[in-house]
C-alpha positions in Angstrom: -0.2 -0.3 -0.1 1.1 3.6 -0.7 0.4 6.4 0.6 0.1 9.9 -0.6 0.0 12.8 1.0 -1.4 16.5 0.6 -2.1 19.4 3.2 -3.7 22.8 4.1 -3.9 25.3 6.4 -6.9 27.6 6.9 -6.2 31.1 9.2 -8.8 33.1 10.4 -12.6 33.0 10.5 -14.8 31.0 7.3 -15.2 34.5 5.5 -12.3 36.2 6.0 -9.9 34.0 6.0 -7.9 32.4 3.6 -6.0 29.1 3.0 -3.3 26.9 1.3 -3.5 23.2 -0.4 -0.1 21.4 -0.8 0.7 18.3 -2.7 3.0 16.2 -0.4 5.9 16.4 -3.3 5.1 20.4 -3.5 4.5 20.0 -7.2 1.0 21.5 -6.6 0.2 24.4 -4.7 -2.5 26.3 -4.6 -4.6 29.5 -2.3 -8.2 29.0 -1.7 -10.6 31.4 0.1 -14.7 31.4 1.0 -15.1 33.6 -2.7 -13.1 31.6 -5.0 -14.8 28.3 -3.6 -18.9 29.9 -2.9 -18.3 33.4 -4.3 -17.2 35.0 -7.8 -13.4 35.2 -6.8 -10.7 33.6 -9.1 -8.0 34.0 -7.7 -7.4 30.8 -6.0 -8.2 27.2 -6.1 -11.6 25.5 -4.4 -11.5 21.6 -2.9 -14.0 21.2 -5.7 -11.9 21.8 -8.1 -8.7 19.8 -7.1 -11.4 16.9 -6.4 -12.3 17.1 -10.5 -8.7 17.5 -11.5 -8.4 14.0 -9.3 -11.0 12.3 -10.9 -10.4 13.2 -14.3 -6.3 12.4 -13.8 -7.7 9.0 -12.4 -10.2 7.9 -14.9 -7.9 9.0 -17.9 -5.5 6.7 -16.3 -7.8 3.8 -15.5 -9.6 3.7 -19.2 -5.9 3.9 -20.8 -4.9 0.8 -18.4 -8.7 -1.0 -19.6 -7.5 0.0 -23.4 -3.8 -1.8 -22.2 -5.9 -4.8 -21.1 -7.3 -5.5 -24.3 -4.0 -5.0 -26.4 -4.8 -1.4 -27.7 -2.3 1.3 -27.1 -4.3 4.9 -26.9 -2.2 7.7 -28.2 -4.4 10.0 -25.5 -7.3 10.1 -23.0 -8.6 13.5 -22.5 -10.7 14.2 -19.5 -13.5 17.2 -17.4 -14.9 17.0 -14.7 -17.3 19.7 -13.8 -17.7 18.9 -10.0 -21.0 21.0 -9.3 -21.3 22.1 -5.7 -24.8 22.6 -4.1 -27.0 22.4 -0.9 -28.5 19.7 0.6 -29.3 19.2 4.9 -28.7 22.5 5.3 -25.0 22.9 4.5 -22.6 22.2 1.0 -23.1 19.4 -0.4 -21.6 17.9 -3.6 -24.1 17.4 -6.2 -23.0 16.3 -9.2 -19.9 15.5 -10.8 -20.1 15.7 -15.2 -17.1 13.5 -16.9 -16.2 14.2 -20.2 -13.8 12.3 -22.1 -12.3 12.3 -25.2 -9.9 9.5 -26.8 -8.2 8.2 -29.4 -7.8 4.5 -29.2 -6.1 3.0 -32.8 -8.3 -0.7 -33.6 -10.9 -0.5 -31.0 -15.2 0.0 -32.3 -17.5 2.5 -30.8 -19.3 0.5 -29.1 -16.5 -2.0 -27.5 -14.7 1.7 -26.3 -18.1 3.2 -24.9 -18.5 0.1 -22.4 -14.7 1.0 -21.5 -15.5 4.4 -20.5 -18.1 2.9 -18.9 -16.1 0.4 -16.9 -13.1 3.4 -15.9 -16.1 5.7 -14.8 -17.3 2.6 -12.1 -14.2 1.2 -11.6 -11.2 4.2 -10.7 -10.6 4.1 -7.5 -11.4 8.2 -7.1 -15.3 7.0 -8.7 -15.0 4.4 -5.8 -14.9 6.8 -3.4 -16.9 9.3 -4.6 -19.9 7.0 -4.9 -22.1 9.3 -2.4 -21.8 12.2 -4.7 -26.3 11.4 -5.9 -24.9 12.0 -9.9 -22.4 11.3 -12.1 -22.5 11.4 -15.7 -20.4 10.2 -18.1 -20.0 11.8 -22.2 -17.7 9.6 -23.7 -16.4 10.7 -27.3 -13.6 8.5 -29.3 -11.5 10.5 -32.2 -10.0 8.8 -34.8 
């Protein structure tokens, strides 16, 4: 079992404070505030953006691995994730995740590609951990 680390530090109160997130090896480091998460500010990141990045990365790798298991070699798998923060039971809640992926996998049929994409959505470790999200959609496009 391999451990992956990240840290976050928040200073001051909820609305007047700010924080910084950082991966364990320091390659990703970003600021965040109440206004980046709940308001209109774009001067930092949000926990939901980071979840989206993790999900897109995991899904892309998993789909590539599934194709490799079939003897296929993807040229690329590009995935975007939209993570929707809403309200449930009086507090913030991730309500929906939309995955949109485009892949070029020589030798695969559209039907087989769609099946592998659904398997990747269900099987990637980040999808599994996000199973409490009420809605998770996938739009998968195969490019020649």
